[in-house]
C-alpha positions, 0 to 999 in steps of 0.5 A: 500500500502507498505511503505517499499520496499526491492529490491534484485539485483542478477545475474552472476558475472561481469554483473555490479550489484554493479556498478549499485547500486553505480551509483544510489547512486553517480549519476555517474559512479565510478570505481573500486567498491567493490565486494558487496555494503552494503545495501543502504536505499533510503529515501521516500522524494527522490522517486516518490512513497514516500516509503522507499527503501532498495537495497541489493547487492548480490553475490554467490561466497561462501557457506556463501554468497549463504546462505545469498542470499537465506535468502535475496531472501525470504525477498525481495519484488522484484528482479532485475535480471541483465545480461550484454548486451555484454555477451549473456551467462549471459542472458542465465543464467537468464532463465536456473539458476536464474529464476528457482532458485527463483521459488524453493525458493517459492519467488513469487515476481515480477522480473525486467529483467535488461540489463546492459552495453548497452554502450559496446554492439556492433551490433552483441551482440545486435542482439543475446542478443535482440533475446534471451530477446524477448523470456524471457520478453516483449520488453521495450517500452516507455510510454507517460512520457518516462518511459520504460514499458512493451509492447505487448506480445511476441511470441517465444518458451519461452513466458511470461507464462513460467516466469510469475513473470517477470514484465518487461525488460529494458536496461541501462548503469551504465557507462554513466550513462543512465536509472539507476534511471528509472530502480529502479523506475520500480522496485518500481513500480513492487512492488507497482503497479504490472502489472501481476495481472491486465493484461495478455500479452499473451492474451492482455487482463485483467485478470479475477480477475481484470475484476471482480473487475472493474465490481464491481466498475462499479456497485457501481458507476452506481447510477441510475442502467441504465448500463452506467456511465454518466458525473455525475457518472464519476465525482463522481467516479473521485472525490472518487479515485483521488479527482479531477473532470473531465472537460467536454472536458476531459470527451468527450475525454475519451469517444472518445478514448474508442469509437474509440477502443471499439465499445460497450464501449460507449452507450447513451453518457456514458461508458458501463462496457466494455468501463470502463474496456477497459479504465483501460486496456489502462492505463496499456498498456501505462505504467500507472498501477498506475491509475487502482491500485489507483481505485482498492485501493479506493474500498478496493482491495489489491495486490491479488485483494481481498477486504482487511480485514481491509476494510471489518472489521475495528476495532470496539469496543463495550462495554459490556453494549452497543449495535450497531444500524444503524446511520442516514447515515447507514439508509439513505444508505440502503434506497438509496440501496433499491431505486436503486434496486427497478427497477420496482418501485413497493415498493418491491424487487423481487428475480431478484432485490435482485440479482442486489442489492447484485451483488457486494457481495458474496451473501445476508447475510440472507441465512439460516435464514428463509428469507424472511419469517422472515420479512415483504413482499408483497402479492407476497412474495417480500421484502418491504422497511420496511422489508429490513430496519428491516433486516438490523437493526436486522443484525446490532444488532445481528452481527455487523461484517456482517453489517460492511462487507456488507457496504464495499461490497455494496459501502458505500459512505464514507471513513469509513464504521463505520460511518454507525453505532452508539453505544448506551447504552443497558439500557436507560440513566435516567436524573432528569426529563426524561428518554431518550431511545436512542435505536430504536432496541430491542431484545426479547426472546419468552419463553414457552412450546411446542405448546403454539403458540410462533411461531404464535406470531412471524408470527403475528409480520411480517404478522398480516393478516395471522400469522399462514401461516407465522409461518409455513414458519419460520425455526423450529430449531431457529425461529426468526422474525423482525418487526416495532412496533409503540409506542407513535408515534415513530417506533421501530424495534423489533427482536423476537427470540423463545427459542426452548425447550431443549436450555434453559440451553444454553441461560438462564444459561449464564448471558453473553448470557441472557443479549443480550436480552432486554425483556422476553416474557413468553407465555402459553396456559390457556387450559393447566396448565402445560404450565404455570407451565413450566414457573414457574419452568423455573424461579425457575431454572434460575435467570432472575430477571435482565430482564423485564418480559411480560406474554402472554396468548394465546387463544385456537385457537392459534395453528399453523400448526407446533405447537403440542397442549399442552397435555390435560388430563381432566380425570387425576388428576393434579399433586401436582406440578401443583396444587401448582402453583399459578394462572397466575394473582396471580403469576404476582401480586406476581412478581409485573409485569403486569397481562398476556395479553390475545391475539389470532393470529387467524383471528376470533379474530379481530372481537371480541376484548372483548375476546382477544387483537390483537398481536400488543398489545403484541409487543407494551408492549414488546417494552415499557418494553424494553424502560423502563426496571424498569417498568417490572422487577420482584420482587426485581429488580423492583423499588418501583414506577413503573410509570416512570413519578412518578419516575421522579417526586420522583427524583425531589422531593428528590433533592429539599428536599435535597437542602432545608435541606442543606439551613436550616442547613446553616441558623442555622449554621449562626445564631449560629456564636458567636458575635465576629465573625460578619464580615459576619453579618455586611456585610449582614446588609449593 
């Protein structure tokens, strides 16, 4: 909401613009006054809205004054268009000159039509000017607190649709003075709590954008998803917007008012969406637009009834050596969101339930990612709770801005959506006796030649029962999958992305891009030596020693419907490059990384584990390598002691040895101190 307002006072000469401004300052009629009053600044302490208000008087008698008026009109946040109630021609000029002129400037700001000199208006003038005013704007009525407000829509040849920028019409007298303070309050309110974006006086209904915004607010407040707001939900809504609860008698009175005027507004003792919208319309009609605006702003809306950019994407700095995960509050929020959407209680979200969950947002955030094939689903293809949380963990890791915006869209319960996230170090912090990996989400890159079974490995992460069928449903351009992997009794989330042939230089040649990954999974097919030679040449081409390595050998039956088997030429002599390539075991030994893990994604592999391991073993090894990168770094990047427990023991031993050496040196120095300097020795011998 604005904290600084500029009000420009315009109108024909002699209508009392300067007198009106002077009466506001002096709180009394002063005559005579100067033709143009200098700019007046009203401090926030003395205004109901607690905003600084600048009042700018104007005239257009000379070219210079007209130029200045044009500049001020473009800077103003609201226009006070003054006419004289004893001069009908000044009111005619408002519709034939001033309002069209403001439109030509592109000044899309609220206009308050002010009838001055009410004390000089005789009955004839009143009838004539009043008839004209009814064709310009809504007649001023009284709200519950006596403030003049816009009433019902008028009828006439020139209706409000013609001059939609006219926020309200009010009469006053600078001589008495009467209603002067209220006029300027209305002008402030027209800027801070405008009626026009919310309410259409012609149709006497909420504008579509306002109704959509209120429907979203209702959806977010309907925690049990039963289509009505009960007493507990109404009180939670009241506390969020106004920080005060409603008593039972007040709730009963609200329901009764809605039921009396909106037959479908109350059901099962609670407010329906129609009743919720009618309640806010009633506030507007009764001259209290501040109330619905307070609700809309509490849920992130701006003056244009769009979610504010700072609400969707608040500043969020992530250091280069860190990444972002869901905090405990963020995880709980998405768990609760799943429970709310799972209306049939089957533990999965159908397409219809997903539409309900993401109703407050433009769409679900995984359009175009291969959803839902990239995560865990049930037999019907519906998203499970585990898959739902896995997707949000992946989204937060890869695109934190998307998670931030959806926390706002979906109504994160807290003043700051950033409370749903946490920043963690990419590499675990190492202490003297233990390594403390704070992360729960890891990102792996699957590298290999075409046809070696990379996509099938991704399919096994989310569907161990039928990985080949799941792999066939993943997108071909950039396959990705996310799943949960248990390691030593703790569940971790693993995001695997396949490096498609032809994109190696784009990702691996850039240290900034390659450091996004926590572990590299090198996949080859033992049937095709060319597939392993591809990995060797890839490592020679790019410097990848800063990332942990895991080598995986796929069995002959690991061929997906979308993978082309590696070329096999049994009768052709192998090239010298292939003949010079060491065996996989020897190559891994030279790199000082673990030997390749032989796996198969084919169902037959589950019956004979002596030939190959299940894919789950690959995922466990990948997460373990990401948790303890030093244990899987190749060559010079790897520490001398690979076992993390031995490394911690070695650190402790070195520290104890250093302390012992320091003690020995101190003792020898003390023994060599000359006898003349023996005060310390005497002290020790006491």
